C-alpha positions as CSV (number, residue, x, y, z in Angstrom):
1,M,3.5,130.5,133.5
2,H,5.8,127.7,134.6
3,K,2.8,125.7,135.9
4,K,0.9,126.0,132.6
5,I,3.8,124.5,130.7
6,L,3.9,121.5,133.0
7,V,0.2,121.0,132.7
8,A,0.4,121.1,128.9
9,V,3.2,118.5,128.8
10,F,1.3,116.2,131.2
11,S,-1.8,116.5,129.2
12,L,0.1,115.7,126.0
13,L,1.7,112.6,127.6
14,F,-1.5,111.4,129.0
15,F,-3.3,111.9,125.7
16,G,-0.5,110.0,123.9
17,L,-0.7,107.1,126.2
18,F,-4.4,107.0,126.0
19,N,-4.2,106.8,122.2
20,I,-1.4,104.1,122.2
21,L,-3.0,101.7,124.7
22,P,-6.2,100.7,122.9
23,A,-4.2,98.9,120.1
24,H,-2.9,96.5,122.8
25,S,-5.5,97.0,125.4
26,N,-7.3,93.6,124.9
27,S,-6.6,90.9,127.4
28,N,-4.1,89.1,125.1
29,E,-1.6,92.0,125.6
30,V,-0.9,90.9,129.1
31,L,1.8,88.8,127.4
32,A,3.6,91.6,125.5
33,A,6.1,92.4,128.3
34,E,9.1,90.1,128.7
35,T,9.6,88.5,132.1
36,T,12.7,87.3,133.7
37,V,12.4,83.7,134.8
38,T,14.7,82.0,137.3
39,P,15.4,78.4,135.9
40,Y,15.2,75.3,138.0
41,E,18.9,74.7,137.0
42,K,21.2,76.7,134.9
43,P,20.6,75.6,131.2
44,T,23.4,73.6,129.7
45,G,25.2,75.4,126.9
46,D,24.4,74.6,123.3
47,P,26.2,71.4,122.2
48,I,29.2,71.5,120.0
49,K,28.4,69.2,117.0
50,F,30.4,68.2,113.9
51,L,27.7,67.1,111.5
52,F,26.1,64.2,113.4
53,I,29.0,63.8,115.9
54,W,28.2,65.2,119.4
55,L,31.4,66.7,120.9
56,T,29.6,67.9,124.0
57,T,26.4,66.8,125.8
58,G,23.4,69.0,125.5
59,Y,20.2,70.0,123.6
60,D,20.1,70.5,119.8
61,L,16.4,71.3,120.1
62,Q,15.3,73.4,122.9
63,P,11.6,73.6,124.1
64,Q,10.1,76.7,122.4
65,S,8.0,79.3,124.2
66,Q,4.5,79.5,122.7
67,Y,1.2,81.3,122.8
68,T,-2.1,79.6,123.2
69,Y,-5.5,80.2,124.6
70,V,-7.6,78.4,127.2
71,G,-8.3,74.8,126.2
72,N,-5.9,74.8,123.2
73,T,-3.1,72.2,123.5
74,K,0.5,73.0,122.8
75,T,3.5,70.6,122.6
76,L,6.9,71.3,124.0
77,T,9.5,69.2,122.1
78,T,13.1,68.6,122.8
79,S,16.1,66.7,121.5
80,S,19.3,66.0,123.4
81,A,22.1,63.5,123.4
82,M,25.4,62.6,125.1
83,S,28.8,63.5,123.7
84,I,30.9,60.8,122.1
85,V,33.0,60.7,125.3
86,D,30.0,60.3,127.5
87,A,28.5,57.7,125.2
88,V,31.7,55.6,125.3
89,L,31.9,55.9,129.1
90,N,28.2,55.0,129.4
91,P,27.6,52.5,126.6
92,F,24.5,51.0,128.1
93,A,22.9,54.1,129.5
94,S,19.4,55.2,128.5
95,Q,17.9,58.6,128.6
96,H,15.6,59.6,131.5
97,I,13.5,62.7,131.2
98,T,12.2,64.9,134.1
99,W,10.0,68.0,133.6
100,Y,9.7,70.9,136.0
101,T,7.1,73.6,136.0
102,S,6.6,77.0,137.6
103,D,3.9,79.6,137.5
104,N,5.6,82.3,139.5
105,N,8.5,83.2,137.2
106,G,10.7,80.5,138.7
107,S,10.4,81.5,142.4
108,T,9.4,77.9,143.0
109,W,9.5,74.8,140.7
110,T,7.5,71.6,140.8
111,E,8.6,68.3,139.5
112,M,6.1,66.9,137.1
113,K,5.1,63.3,136.8
114,R,5.9,63.3,133.1
115,T,8.9,61.5,131.6
116,E,8.3,61.8,127.9
117,T,10.5,63.8,125.6
118,S,7.6,65.8,124.2
119,L,5.2,67.4,126.7
120,L,1.6,68.2,125.9
121,V,0.2,71.3,127.7
122,T,-3.5,72.2,127.8
123,P,-3.9,75.3,129.9
124,T,-7.1,76.0,131.8
125,K,-6.5,79.6,132.7
126,V,-5.0,82.8,131.4
127,G,-1.3,83.5,132.3
128,E,2.2,82.3,132.0
129,T,3.6,78.9,132.9
130,H,7.2,78.0,132.6
131,Y,8.8,74.6,131.9
132,Q,12.3,73.2,132.0
133,Q,13.5,69.7,131.2
134,K,16.3,67.6,132.6
135,S,17.9,64.8,130.6
136,R,20.0,62.2,132.4
137,W,21.6,59.1,131.0
138,Y,22.3,56.1,133.2
139,V,21.7,52.4,133.9
140,I,22.0,53.1,137.6
141,P,22.1,56.7,138.5
142,T,25.3,58.0,140.0
143,L,26.9,61.4,140.6
144,L,28.9,60.8,137.4
145,S,25.9,60.1,135.2
146,P,25.8,62.6,132.3
147,K,23.0,65.1,132.4
148,A,21.8,68.3,130.7
149,Y,19.2,71.0,131.4
150,S,17.2,72.7,128.7
151,K,16.4,76.3,128.5
152,V,13.2,77.5,130.1
153,A,10.1,77.6,127.8
154,T,7.1,79.7,128.6
155,I,3.5,78.8,127.6
156,T,1.5,82.0,127.6
157,T,-2.2,81.5,127.7
158,L,-4.5,84.1,126.2
159,P,-8.3,84.3,126.7
160,N,-8.9,84.3,123.0
161,P,-7.1,83.1,119.9
162,V,-4.7,85.4,117.9
163,E,-4.6,84.8,114.2
164,A,-1.4,84.8,112.3
165,V,-1.1,86.9,109.1
166,S,2.3,85.7,107.9
167,L,5.0,83.1,108.7
168,K,8.8,83.0,108.5
169,V,10.5,79.6,108.1
170,N,14.1,78.8,108.6
171,T,16.3,75.7,109.5
172,D,19.3,75.4,111.8
173,V,21.5,74.3,108.9
174,T,21.0,74.6,105.1
175,Y,23.1,71.5,104.1
176,L,22.7,67.9,105.2
177,Y,24.9,64.9,104.3
178,N,23.5,61.9,102.4
179,N,26.4,59.5,102.4
180,Q,27.1,58.8,106.1
181,K,26.3,55.6,108.1
182,D,24.1,57.6,110.4
183,K,21.5,59.9,108.9
184,T,22.0,63.6,109.4
185,S,19.2,65.9,110.4
186,T,18.3,69.4,111.4
187,Y,15.2,71.2,112.7
188,A,12.9,73.7,111.0
189,H,11.5,76.6,112.9
190,A,8.6,78.9,112.2
191,T,8.1,82.5,113.5
192,P,4.6,83.9,113.0
193,F,3.5,87.5,112.8
194,P,2.2,88.7,115.1
195,T,4.5,86.7,117.4
196,N,1.7,85.9,119.8
197,A,-0.3,84.0,117.2
198,T,-1.8,80.9,118.7
199,G,-2.2,78.6,115.7
200,E,-0.5,75.3,115.0
201,V,2.4,74.7,112.6
202,T,2.7,71.6,110.5
203,W,5.7,70.6,108.3
204,S,6.1,69.1,104.8
205,V,8.7,68.6,102.2
206,N,8.4,68.4,98.4
207,N,10.7,65.4,97.9
208,A,10.6,62.6,100.5
209,D,13.3,60.7,98.5
210,L,15.8,63.4,99.5
211,A,14.7,64.1,103.0
212,T,11.7,63.4,105.4
213,I,10.3,65.7,108.0
214,N,8.3,65.2,111.2
215,E,5.1,67.1,110.5
216,K,4.8,68.1,114.2
217,T,8.4,68.7,115.4
218,G,10.0,69.9,112.2
219,L,12.8,67.4,112.4
220,L,14.2,67.2,108.9
221,T,16.2,64.0,108.2
222,A,18.3,63.5,105.0
223,N,18.5,60.2,103.1
224,N,21.7,58.2,103.5
225,N,21.7,56.5,100.1
226,S,23.6,59.3,98.3
227,K,20.6,61.0,96.6
228,S,21.5,64.6,96.1
229,G,19.4,67.7,95.4
230,I,17.5,70.6,96.9
231,V,14.5,69.8,99.2
232,T,12.0,72.5,99.9
233,V,10.7,72.6,103.5
234,T,7.3,74.2,104.0
235,G,5.8,75.3,107.3
236,T,2.0,75.9,107.4
237,L,0.3,77.6,110.3
238,T,-3.4,76.9,110.7
239,N,-5.4,79.6,112.6
240,S,-8.3,78.8,114.8
241,D,-10.7,80.1,112.1
242,G,-9.3,77.5,109.6
243,S,-7.3,80.1,107.6
244,T,-3.6,79.3,106.9
245,V,-0.3,81.1,106.3
246,S,2.9,79.4,105.1
247,D,6.5,79.9,104.2
248,H,9.3,77.7,102.9
249,T,13.1,77.4,102.7
250,D,15.5,75.2,100.8
251,V,17.9,72.7,102.3
252,E,20.6,71.1,100.1
253,I,21.2,67.4,100.4
254,G,24.6,66.1,99.3
255,G,27.8,64.3,100.0
256,G,29.8,67.3,101.0
257,L,31.4,68.3,97.7
258,D,30.0,69.6,94.5
259,D,31.3,68.8,91.0
260,Q,33.3,71.5,89.4
261,T,33.6,72.6,85.8
262,V,36.4,74.9,84.6
263,D,38.0,75.9,81.4
264,E,41.4,74.3,80.7
265,G,44.2,76.3,82.1
266,N,42.2,77.5,85.1
267,T,42.2,76.1,88.7
268,A,39.2,74.5,90.4
269,T,38.3,74.8,94.0
270,F,36.5,72.0,96.0
271,A,35.0,73.2,99.3
272,V,33.5,71.0,102.0
273,K,29.9,72.1,102.5
274,G,27.9,71.9,105.7
275,N,27.8,73.4,109.2
276,F,30.8,72.7,111.4
277,S,30.9,74.2,114.9
278,A,34.3,72.7,115.6
279,T,37.6,72.6,113.9
280,P,38.6,69.2,112.6
281,D,41.9,67.6,113.7
282,S,42.9,66.8,110.1
283,V,41.6,67.2,106.5
284,V,43.3,65.1,103.9
285,W,42.4,65.6,100.2
286,H,42.5,62.8,97.7
287,K,42.5,62.7,93.9
288,V,41.3,59.7,92.0
289,L,42.2,59.4,88.3
290,D,42.6,56.4,86.1
291,G,42.3,54.1,89.0
292,D,45.0,55.8,91.1
293,D,44.1,57.3,94.4
294,I,46.7,59.8,95.6
295,V,46.9,62.3,98.5
296,V,47.2,65.8,97.1
297,D,46.9,68.0,100.2
298,K,47.4,67.6,103.9
299,S,47.1,71.3,105.0
300,N,43.9,70.7,107.0
301,N,42.0,73.1,104.9
302,M,38.3,72.6,104.3
303,A,38.8,73.7,100.7
304,Y,41.3,72.5,98.1
305,T,42.3,74.4,94.9
306,T,43.9,72.4,92.1
307,P,46.9,73.4,90.1
308,K,46.1,74.9,86.6
309,T,44.1,72.2,84.8
310,T,44.9,70.5,81.6
311,Y,42.8,68.2,79.4
312,K,44.3,65.3,81.2
313,D,42.5,66.3,84.5
314,D,39.1,65.9,82.9
315,G,37.1,63.3,84.8
316,A,39.3,63.3,87.9
317,K,37.5,63.0,91.2
318,Y,38.3,64.6,94.5
319,Y,37.3,63.8,98.1
320,A,38.2,64.8,101.6
321,V,38.7,62.6,104.7
322,I,37.9,64.7,107.8
323,K,38.9,63.5,111.3
324,I,37.4,65.0,114.4
325,S,38.1,64.0,118.0
326,Q,37.0,64.8,121.6
327,G,39.2,63.5,124.3
328,D,40.4,60.0,123.3
329,Q,37.5,59.5,121.0
330,S,37.6,60.3,117.3
331,S,35.4,59.9,114.2
332,T,36.1,60.1,110.5
333,I,33.9,61.6,107.8
334,T,34.5,61.0,104.2
335,T,32.9,63.2,101.6
336,N,31.6,62.0,98.3
337,Q,33.9,62.0,95.3
338,A,33.2,65.1,93.3
339,K,34.0,65.2,89.6
340,L,36.2,67.7,87.9
341,N,35.0,68.6,84.4
342,V,37.5,70.4,82.2
343,N,36.3,72.3,79.2
344,F,39.0,71.6,76.6
345,D,40.8,74.5,75.2
346,T,40.4,74.2,71.5
347,E,42.2,77.3,70.5
348,P,45.4,76.6,68.5
349,R,48.7,77.2,70.3
350,I,51.0,77.8,67.3
351,T,54.7,78.1,67.5
352,L,56.4,79.1,64.2
353,D,60.1,79.5,63.9
354,S,62.4,80.0,60.9
355,T,66.0,80.4,60.0
356,I,67.9,81.7,56.9
357,E,71.2,80.6,55.4
358,D,73.3,81.7,52.4
359,K,74.6,78.4,51.0
360,T,77.0,80.1,48.6
361,Y,78.9,82.5,50.9
362,T,79.2,82.7,54.7
363,D,79.7,86.1,56.0
364,P,81.4,86.1,59.5
365,N,78.6,88.3,60.9
366,N,75.8,85.9,59.8
367,D,73.5,84.2,62.3
368,S,70.4,82.0,62.0
369,T,68.2,85.0,61.2
370,T,70.5,87.3,59.3
371,I,72.6,86.8,56.2
372,N,75.0,89.5,55.1
373,S,76.8,90.3,51.8
374,V,74.3,88.4,49.7
375,A,75.2,88.7,46.1
376,K,73.8,87.7,42.7
377,N,73.5,84.0,42.1
378,D,73.7,83.1,45.8
379,N,71.7,80.1,47.0
380,V,69.4,81.3,49.9
381,V,67.6,78.7,52.0
382,V,64.8,79.4,54.5
383,K,64.0,76.6,57.0
384,G,61.7,76.2,59.9
385,N,59.0,74.4,61.9
386,I,55.4,75.0,62.6
387,K,53.7,73.3,65.6
388,D,50.3,73.3,67.3
389,D,51.0,72.5,71.0
390,N,47.3,71.9,71.8
391,V,46.2,68.3,71.2
392,N,42.6,69.4,71.5
393,S,43.0,72.1,68.9
394,K,40.2,72.8,66.4
395,L,42.8,73.6,63.8
396,A,42.4,71.2,60.9
397,S,44.6,72.7,58.1
398,G,45.9,76.0,57.0
399,L,47.9,78.2,54.6
400,L,51.6,78.6,55.0
401,T,53.0,81.7,53.3
402,F,56.6,82.7,52.7
403,K,57.3,86.5,52.2
404,I,60.4,86.5,50.0
405,P,62.2,89.0,47.8
406,A,60.9,89.3,44.2
407,V,64.5,88.7,43.0
408,L,64.6,85.2,44.6
409,N,64.1,82.5,42.0
410,V,62.6,79.5,43.9
411,S,64.2,76.2,43.0
412,D,62.8,73.8,45.6
413,V,60.1,73.6,48.3
414,K,60.0,70.9,50.9
415,I,57.4,69.9,53.5
416,D,58.5,67.4,56.2
417,G,61.7,66.7,54.2
418,S,60.0,65.9,50.9
419,S,59.8,68.2,47.9
420,T,56.4,69.4,46.9
421,S,54.9,71.3,43.9
422,N,51.8,72.0,45.9
423,Y,52.3,75.8,46.1
424,F,51.5,78.9,44.2
425,V,53.2,82.3,44.0
426,T,51.4,85.7,44.3
427,N,52.9,89.1,43.7
428,D,52.7,92.1,46.1
429,S,51.9,95.6,45.1
430,D,55.4,96.3,46.4
431,T,57.4,95.1,43.5
432,S,60.2,94.1,45.7
433,T,58.1,91.3,47.3
434,K,56.3,88.1,46.3
435,Y,54.6,85.4,48.3
436,L,55.0,81.6,48.0
437,N,51.9,79.9,49.4
438,I,51.4,76.3,50.5
439,S,47.7,75.5,51.0
440,D,45.9,72.7,52.8
441,L,48.8,72.0,55.2
442,S,47.0,69.4,57.3
443,F,47.1,69.3,61.2
444,K,44.4,66.6,61.6
445,T,46.8,63.8,62.4
446,T,50.2,65.6,62.5
447,K,50.7,68.5,64.8
448,T,54.2,69.4,63.7
449,H,55.6,70.2,60.2
450,S,59.0,71.2,58.9
451,F,59.4,73.4,55.9
452,E,62.2,74.4,53.6
453,L,62.4,76.9,50.7
454,S,65.5,77.2,48.4
455,G,66.2,79.8,45.7
456,Y,68.8,81.7,43.8
457,V,69.3,85.5,43.8
458,E,68.7,86.8,40.3
459,N,69.5,90.4,40.9
460,I,70.6,92.6,43.8
461,Q,67.9,94.8,45.3
462,L,69.0,98.3,46.3
463,D,67.6,98.0,49.8
464,N,68.1,95.3,52.4
465,Y,65.1,93.0,52.9
466,Q,63.1,91.6,55.7
467,S,61.5,88.2,55.2
468,F,59.2,86.0,57.4
469,V,56.8,83.0,57.3
470,L,53.2,83.3,58.3
471,F,50.3,80.9,58.9
472,K,46.5,81.1,58.8
473,G,44.3,78.2,59.9
474,V,40.8,76.8,59.3
475,D,38.8,74.3,61.3
476,S,37.2,71.0,60.1
477,N,34.3,73.0,58.6
478,D,36.8,75.1,56.6
479,D,35.9,78.2,58.6
480,E,38.8,80.5,59.0
481,L,40.2,80.7,62.5
482,D,40.9,84.0,64.2
483,G,44.5,85.1,64.3
484,E,47.6,85.1,62.1
485,Y,50.8,83.6,63.2
486,R,54.2,85.0,62.1
487,S,57.7,83.6,62.5
488,N,60.7,85.7,63.5
489,I,62.1,88.2,61.0
490,L,64.7,87.0,58.6
491,N,67.1,89.7,57.3
492,I,68.8,89.7,53.9
493,N,71.6,92.3,53.5
494,Y,72.8,92.6,49.9
495,T,76.1,93.4,48.4
496,T,77.2,94.2,44.8
497,N,80.4,92.3,45.5
498,N,82.5,94.9,43.7
499,I,84.1,98.3,44.1
500,T,82.5,101.5,42.9
501,A,84.3,104.9,42.9
502,N,83.3,108.5,42.0
503,S,85.9,111.3,41.7
504,S,85.2,114.9,42.5
505,D,85.8,117.8,40.1
506,I,88.6,120.2,41.2
507,D,88.7,124.0,40.8
508,Y,91.7,126.2,41.6
509,G,89.8,129.5,41.1
510,N,91.4,132.7,39.6
511,I,95.2,132.7,39.5
512,D,97.3,136.0,39.5
513,Y,100.7,137.3,40.5
514,K,100.1,136.8,44.2
515,N,99.9,133.0,43.7
516,I,103.4,132.8,42.1
517,N,105.8,130.3,43.7
518,Q,103.3,128.9,46.3
519,P,100.7,126.1,46.3
520,V,97.1,126.8,45.6
521,S,94.7,124.5,47.4
522,A,92.2,122.6,45.4
523,Q,88.5,123.4,45.8
524,L,86.4,120.2,45.5
525,S,82.9,120.0,44.1
526,N,81.5,118.5,47.4
527,S,81.5,120.1,50.8
528,D,82.9,117.0,52.5
529,R,86.2,117.4,50.6
530,I,86.0,113.9,49.2
531,A,88.3,113.7,46.3
532,L,87.5,110.0,45.5
533,E,84.4,108.5,47.0
534,V,84.8,104.7,47.3
535,D,82.1,102.0,48.1
536,D,83.9,98.8,48.7
537,Q,81.3,95.9,48.8
538,R,83.7,93.1,48.0
539,R,83.0,89.9,50.0
540,E,86.6,88.9,49.8
541,K,88.7,92.0,50.3
542,K,92.1,91.4,48.7
543,P,94.9,94.1,49.0
544,K,94.4,97.0,46.6
545,Q,96.3,100.2,45.6
546,I,94.9,103.5,44.4
547,Y,97.0,105.6,42.0
548,L,96.5,109.1,40.7
549,S,98.0,110.2,37.3
550,E,97.8,113.1,34.9
551,Y,96.1,112.1,31.8
552,K,96.2,115.6,30.2
553,P,98.1,118.6,31.7
554,L,96.6,122.0,32.3
555,T,95.9,123.4,28.9
556,N,93.7,126.2,27.5
557,S,91.4,126.1,24.5
558,T,94.2,127.2,22.1
559,G,96.5,124.5,23.2
560,N,98.8,126.6,25.5
561,K,100.0,124.9,28.6
562,M,100.1,126.5,32.0
563,N,103.5,127.2,33.4
564,A,102.6,125.4,36.6
565,D,102.9,122.0,38.2
566,L,100.2,119.8,40.0
567,R,101.8,118.6,43.2
568,Y,100.4,116.0,45.6
569,Y,101.1,117.0,49.1
570,Y,101.2,114.4,51.9
571,S,100.4,114.9,55.6
572,N,104.2,115.1,56.4
573,G,104.6,118.2,54.1
574,N,106.4,116.3,51.3
575,F,105.0,116.3,47.8
576,D,105.3,114.6,44.5
577,S,104.6,116.1,41.1
578,L,102.1,114.4,38.9
579,S,104.3,115.3,35.9
580,K,106.6,112.4,37.1
581,G,103.9,109.8,36.4
582,S,101.4,107.9,38.5
583,L,101.4,108.5,42.3
584,L,100.5,105.8,44.9
585,I,97.8,107.6,47.0
586,S,96.5,104.7,49.2
587,S,96.8,101.0,49.8
588,T,95.0,98.3,51.8
589,K,95.8,95.0,53.4
590,L,94.1,91.7,53.1
591,C,90.4,91.8,54.4
592,E,90.7,95.6,54.6
593,A,88.1,97.8,52.9
594,I,89.2,100.6,50.6
595,N,88.3,104.0,52.1
596,S,87.4,107.2,50.3
597,I,90.1,109.7,49.7
598,Y,89.7,113.0,51.7
599,W,91.8,116.2,51.1
600,S,92.4,119.1,53.4
601,D,93.8,122.6,52.7
602,K,97.3,121.3,53.2
603,T,97.0,117.8,51.7
604,G,95.9,116.6,48.4
605,L,96.5,117.9,44.9
606,N,97.6,121.5,44.9
607,L,98.6,123.8,42.0
608,Y,102.1,125.4,42.0
609,L,102.5,128.4,39.6
610,Y,106.0,129.3,38.5
611,N,105.4,132.7,36.7
612,L,102.8,134.7,34.9
613,N,104.3,134.1,31.4
614,T,101.3,131.8,30.8
615,P,98.8,133.4,28.6
616,K,95.5,134.3,30.2
617,G,92.6,132.0,29.9
618,D,90.8,129.0,31.3
619,Y,92.9,125.9,31.7
620,E,91.7,122.4,32.2
621,A,93.5,119.1,33.0
622,S,92.3,115.5,33.1
623,L,93.3,113.2,35.9
624,T,93.0,109.4,36.2
625,W,92.3,107.4,39.4
626,T,93.3,103.8,39.1
627,I,92.5,101.0,41.6
628,V,94.7,97.9,41.1
629,D,95.6,94.7,42.9
630,S,98.5,95.1,45.2
631,V,101.7,93.4,44.1
632,K,102.7,92.8,47.7
């Protein structure tokens, strides 16, 4: 049983392999497996470049491995250069090329009698042949002469052509500078599918004013006369049967910085574009405006963010000066000047403030927004300013409205210090309010206006009042602008400027023998036991005295007097009889308000009954409260 399982697995594997192999079983598939090739010399590392500045010596275009067929020529192309240090040390050196070849995976290498940068290869047999290039710079060769070795490229020769069905194009960099002394360049590359396609790729661009391209090598070179834009690079592979496949990619051509457009109040960021494989020594940012060139940043950042913009920043230009060095050698790159476009903020920025003053009387608790103890005939003045802080505002004019008490009789209205009659008054559904409106207040040439309203209080309103000023604007087309602007609240607190007093009724209940010879407490008609409720709204509080007197003694309906006495008991237990005349109950000092009179069970006006000889019945008395100026 165990053997049968093994046989079944072996048969399955063999069958699977048998079915996979035919898809790659033609003689071209001899190339499918990757081989390890020992180079003639270890390839030099990829060069470090800063735009067009070579910081290390090496190859920026390596020879590319390719597929071909017998008799079909392929070209191996390279590009290499010395570093800025090597170039300075060898100012008159020229480049010398040596090619090496191997057909046994690098076991042995043979020097070719070919010294050109591009090598044409026309194979005569199927198989792999490997190539490596050496570049050396000298006038007279020495051990110190700079040199570099390329990577190994393999030409794989098939017995028959392989046609491509698609192509993928890319470039080493996607941004090239157009404003440097030396033109900047990059290489385009094409990868066919299948990868062992044997056709030839040619290159083209859609705008030769921006950049040109070598149709064979794919070297894309930007203009250096500051023409900016997007160039489309197209690679086209032509198969042996004449059919073609193509692909394209875009490369931006510019001066390093793009113009920026922001709304006023926002920041703008300028970022240096391009491919940089090394960190610069310094990056200094400049701002040019109105002929002035000032340094705005030295933080060595490849991007600069402005402060929040204002309309004054519109049209400013920014550029960066980038310094890069290798050893004792340095180079400087200056970007183009990129423009900052600021979209002006046209929304109004309104500030509206107001104050209120009682010209007739100044209460000690008044401030700029509250007037207290406002009485009839007082002269009330509202003042303020309205300002549009945005010089680019679309506000052209507007309606200024005063919310004022209905009892305020307006006597004068001023705009910018001059009296005006250009106003109208409207009433509110709330009868305590009316509105004074000033229309067509212009902001076309003047951005700030002062205003003043003066009036006299005709009557006192029961409730205190809150006033304010508001504004609505329109643009130059008389279209109403969004938003309503209000000033701070202005408080008007009224007073009658007099004293009002209300006395409480007194009841002593039913009197019988048990009440003889002892005081009976008064029962007041309010639960707070207020005998005399006083509301003192005087603005000037002079000293006052309150007296209580008996206008009519306790008498019944038939004229009989009660054998009793009304006594006013004080908090110390002493008392005075009302039968003696008016009693001083309370007094105030200068600036002191009169308080209400409160009685307790033991204080106030009590009834003292002498005997029960008084005829039965209901008895009433009349009392008089008197508030008079103090003689002190």
